[in-house]
C-alpha positions as CSV (number, residue, x, y, z in Angstrom):
1,M,14.0,-7.6,4.4
2,I,13.4,-10.7,1.2
3,R,16.2,-11.9,4.2
4,K,14.5,-11.5,7.1
5,L,11.1,-13.1,5.5
6,S,12.6,-16.0,3.6
7,L,13.6,-17.5,7.2
8,I,10.4,-16.7,8.4
9,L,8.8,-19.0,5.7
10,S,11.5,-22.1,5.2
11,F,11.2,-22.1,9.2
12,F,7.5,-22.9,8.6
13,M,8.1,-25.3,6.0
14,V,10.3,-27.0,7.9
15,S,8.0,-27.2,10.5
16,A,5.3,-29.1,8.9
17,T,7.0,-31.4,7.3
18,T,8.1,-32.4,10.7
19,F,5.1,-34.0,11.8
20,A,2.4,-36.1,10.8
21,Q,-0.1,-35.9,9.1
22,N,-2.8,-33.0,10.4
23,W,-5.9,-32.4,10.2
24,G,-5.7,-28.6,9.8
25,G,-9.2,-29.2,11.4
26,G,-11.1,-29.8,8.9
27,I,-10.8,-26.5,7.1
28,D,-10.5,-27.9,4.1
29,D,-13.5,-30.6,4.3
30,E,-15.5,-26.6,4.6
31,D,-16.8,-25.2,1.7
32,W,-17.2,-22.3,3.7
33,S,-14.2,-21.2,5.8
34,F,-13.5,-18.2,7.9
35,G,-10.5,-16.5,10.2
36,F,-7.9,-13.9,10.4
37,N,-5.1,-12.1,9.3
38,F,-2.2,-10.1,10.2
39,Q,-0.4,-7.7,7.9
40,Y,2.9,-5.5,6.8
41,I,3.3,-3.4,4.8
42,S,5.5,-1.8,3.3
43,S,4.2,1.0,0.1
44,E,5.1,3.8,-2.4
45,Y,4.5,6.6,-5.1
46,K,5.5,5.2,-8.7
47,I,5.6,8.9,-9.4
48,L,4.9,10.6,-13.0
49,K,6.1,14.0,-13.3
50,K,4.9,17.0,-15.6
51,P,7.9,18.3,-17.9
52,N,8.1,21.6,-16.4
53,W,8.4,19.9,-13.3
54,R,11.7,21.1,-12.0
55,S,10.1,24.7,-13.0
56,P,10.0,26.8,-9.0
57,F,7.1,28.7,-7.7
58,Y,6.5,32.3,-6.4
59,E,3.6,33.4,-4.1
60,V,0.9,35.8,-5.3
61,P,-0.2,38.6,-4.1
62,A,-3.5,37.9,-1.0
63,S,-3.6,35.0,-2.0
64,F,-2.6,31.3,-1.0
65,D,-1.4,29.2,-4.5
66,P,1.8,29.5,-6.5
67,S,2.8,30.6,-9.5
68,Y,4.8,29.6,-11.8
69,D,5.4,33.1,-13.0
70,P,8.1,35.1,-11.8
71,S,6.2,38.2,-11.9
72,S,3.7,37.0,-9.4
73,G,5.8,38.1,-6.5
74,V,8.9,36.7,-3.8
75,P,10.2,33.4,-4.8
76,L,8.9,29.7,-2.7
77,T,11.4,27.2,-3.9
78,S,14.0,27.0,-6.2
79,T,14.5,24.6,-8.9
80,L,13.2,21.6,-8.3
81,N,16.6,18.3,-8.6
82,S,14.6,15.1,-7.6
83,I,11.3,13.8,-6.7
84,S,11.2,10.5,-5.1
85,S,8.9,8.2,-2.6
86,P,10.8,6.2,-0.4
87,P,9.7,3.8,1.1
88,S,7.4,3.3,4.5
89,Q,6.0,0.5,6.2
90,G,2.6,0.2,7.8
91,F,-0.1,-2.8,9.2
92,G,-3.1,-4.5,8.6
93,L,-5.6,-6.6,10.5
94,G,-8.2,-7.9,8.7
95,F,-10.9,-10.9,8.1
96,V,-10.8,-14.2,5.9
97,M,-14.0,-15.5,4.7
98,N,-12.8,-18.6,1.0
99,R,-15.4,-20.2,-0.1
100,M,-13.7,-23.3,-1.9
101,I,-15.2,-24.2,-5.9
102,S,-12.5,-27.4,-5.9
103,D,-9.6,-29.3,-4.0
104,N,-7.5,-26.9,-6.5
105,F,-9.8,-23.2,-6.4
106,D,-11.0,-21.1,-3.8
107,I,-12.5,-17.3,-3.8
108,R,-11.3,-15.8,-0.8
109,A,-12.3,-12.1,0.0
110,T,-10.3,-10.5,3.2
111,P,-11.7,-6.9,4.6
112,S,-8.8,-5.0,6.1
113,L,-8.5,-2.3,8.3
114,I,-4.7,-0.6,7.1
115,F,-2.4,1.8,8.6
116,S,0.2,2.5,6.6
117,D,1.2,5.9,5.6
118,R,3.2,7.0,3.0
119,V,5.8,9.4,1.5
120,V,6.7,11.8,-1.1
121,A,10.5,13.7,-0.2
122,Y,11.3,17.2,-3.0
123,E,14.9,17.8,-3.3
124,Y,15.4,21.6,-4.9
125,E,18.9,23.8,-5.2
126,P,19.8,24.8,-1.9
127,M,17.8,28.0,-1.3
128,A,18.1,30.6,1.7
129,T,15.1,30.3,2.0
130,F,13.5,27.1,1.6
131,Q,14.6,24.0,3.0
132,T,16.9,21.9,-0.1
133,V,14.8,18.7,1.2
134,E,11.0,18.7,1.9
135,E,9.3,15.1,2.7
136,K,5.3,15.4,2.3
137,K,3.8,12.2,4.5
138,V,0.6,11.3,3.7
139,Q,-1.3,9.9,6.0
140,A,-4.2,7.0,5.3
141,T,-6.0,4.7,7.1
142,M,-7.5,2.5,5.0
143,F,-10.3,0.4,5.0
144,E,-9.6,-2.0,2.9
145,F,-11.8,-5.2,0.6
146,P,-9.9,-7.5,-1.8
147,L,-11.5,-10.0,-3.7
148,G,-9.4,-12.7,-5.5
149,I,-8.9,-16.3,-7.0
150,K,-7.0,-19.0,-5.3
151,V,-5.6,-21.2,-7.3
152,K,-3.7,-24.5,-5.7
153,S,-1.1,-27.2,-5.1
154,N,-2.5,-30.7,-4.3
155,R,-1.7,-31.2,-0.5
156,L,1.3,-33.1,0.0
157,N,1.4,-34.3,3.8
158,N,0.7,-30.8,6.1
159,F,2.0,-28.7,2.3
160,R,0.5,-26.9,-0.1
161,V,1.2,-24.1,-2.1
162,Y,-0.6,-21.5,-3.7
163,W,-1.0,-18.5,-6.7
164,L,-3.2,-15.3,-6.0
165,G,-4.2,-13.0,-8.5
166,G,-7.5,-10.1,-8.2
167,A,-8.2,-7.1,-6.9
168,K,-8.5,-4.8,-3.9
169,Y,-11.2,-1.5,-3.2
170,S,-9.8,0.8,-1.0
171,I,-11.2,4.1,0.7
172,D,-9.7,6.3,2.9
173,I,-11.4,6.4,6.4
174,A,-8.6,9.2,8.3
175,S,-10.8,12.1,9.8
176,K,-10.3,15.6,6.6
177,K,-9.1,17.1,9.9
178,K,-5.3,15.2,9.2
179,T,-5.8,17.3,5.1
180,F,-8.1,20.5,5.6
181,D,-5.7,23.4,5.2
182,E,-7.3,26.0,4.3
183,G,-5.8,29.3,4.4
184,E,-2.1,27.5,5.1
185,A,1.0,29.4,3.2
186,A,1.4,27.3,0.0
187,V,4.4,25.9,1.3
188,K,2.5,24.6,4.1
189,K,-0.4,22.9,2.0
190,F,-1.3,18.8,2.1
191,L,0.5,16.6,-0.6
192,K,-3.3,15.2,-0.6
193,N,-4.8,11.2,-2.3
194,K,-8.5,10.9,-3.9
195,R,-10.5,8.7,-1.4
196,N,-11.2,5.7,-2.2
197,Y,-9.4,3.1,-5.5
198,L,-8.4,0.2,-7.2
199,S,-5.8,-1.9,-7.2
200,Y,-5.0,-4.7,-9.0
201,E,-2.8,-7.7,-6.9
202,T,-1.8,-11.0,-7.1
203,G,0.4,-12.8,-4.8
204,I,2.2,-16.8,-3.1
205,G,1.8,-18.2,0.0
206,F,2.1,-22.0,1.7
207,D,-1.3,-23.4,3.5
208,I,0.2,-24.8,6.5
209,Y,-1.6,-27.8,8.0
210,F,-1.0,-28.1,12.4
211,E,-3.5,-30.1,14.3
212,Y,-7.0,-27.7,15.0
213,F,-6.2,-24.8,12.6
214,K,-4.1,-23.9,9.0
215,M,-1.3,-21.1,9.1
216,S,-1.4,-19.6,5.6
217,P,2.3,-17.0,5.2
218,E,1.9,-15.1,2.2
219,I,4.0,-12.5,0.5
220,K,1.0,-9.8,-2.4
221,L,1.9,-7.5,-4.6
222,S,-0.8,-5.2,-5.3
223,Y,-1.1,-1.8,-7.6
224,S,-3.2,1.1,-8.2
225,A,-4.7,1.3,-11.4
226,N,-5.4,4.3,-11.7
227,D,-4.2,8.5,-10.2
228,L,-4.4,8.5,-6.4
229,L,-3.2,12.1,-6.8
230,Q,-5.8,15.2,-5.6
231,H,-4.8,18.2,-8.3
232,D,-5.2,20.9,-6.0
233,N,-3.2,24.2,-6.8
234,T,-0.2,23.6,-4.7
235,V,4.0,24.0,-4.0
236,Y,4.0,20.0,-3.9
237,A,1.2,18.6,-6.1
238,N,1.5,21.3,-8.7
239,P,4.8,18.5,-10.6
240,I,3.3,15.1,-10.0
241,D,1.8,13.8,-13.1
242,K,0.4,11.2,-11.4
243,L,0.6,9.2,-8.7
244,K,0.4,5.3,-8.4
245,L,0.7,3.4,-5.2
246,R,3.3,0.2,-4.8
247,Q,2.5,-2.4,-1.9
248,L,4.6,-5.6,-0.2
249,T,2.7,-7.4,2.2
250,F,3.5,-9.3,4.4
251,S,0.1,-11.4,5.4
252,L,0.1,-15.0,8.4
253,I,-3.7,-16.1,7.7
254,F,-4.5,-17.7,10.9
255,Q,-7.8,-20.8,9.6
């Protein structure tokens, strides 16, 4: 993945420097500029576990909630060996609103619609009545509003490099039916996230100038500031102390 992105960025840089000085549609002469972006996203959780995270769960008679108490009834799970979060892919579309402060500083907002599921994998010791590996997918359709400061180098022919840092607010706008599990058996409950959260983000990119527009390939990392887990009494939420979301985003921005 990183190798492919490096080849793409190298191609853009070579293409931009092989042409004469391009105007870029006069984008740098405007106080306000607008555009759109396409995003490829890789997401994974950083998982912080509780001290007793390996403990098995037992079925409570006449209840849909599990229990750590062996006297509660028949076992629902065996002992946990690991909890992990394999990277999952997604995509996004968004707008760009850019306010130029000076030749080297901008304030930029990129409200976007993001389609990116996340996965948590549970590996248990072998047990006849339960799967050894269980994956719980958290389906998310997010509206995100990143706001950041863009620090730009001086323009060299058709090329600039920049650093971006800031924060973003995210809210899940997916249907509640995707997380409705009332009345389901304990092992069929969903792993749920909070609907909104804040993240810190940083990244680098390149402004490449063409005759009538500017294109900016960009790589950005973001990390949620707070715990995303909705702490309900379920087999899959109870072993986890905190869930933090990490995202790698590759964007193509056109202005």
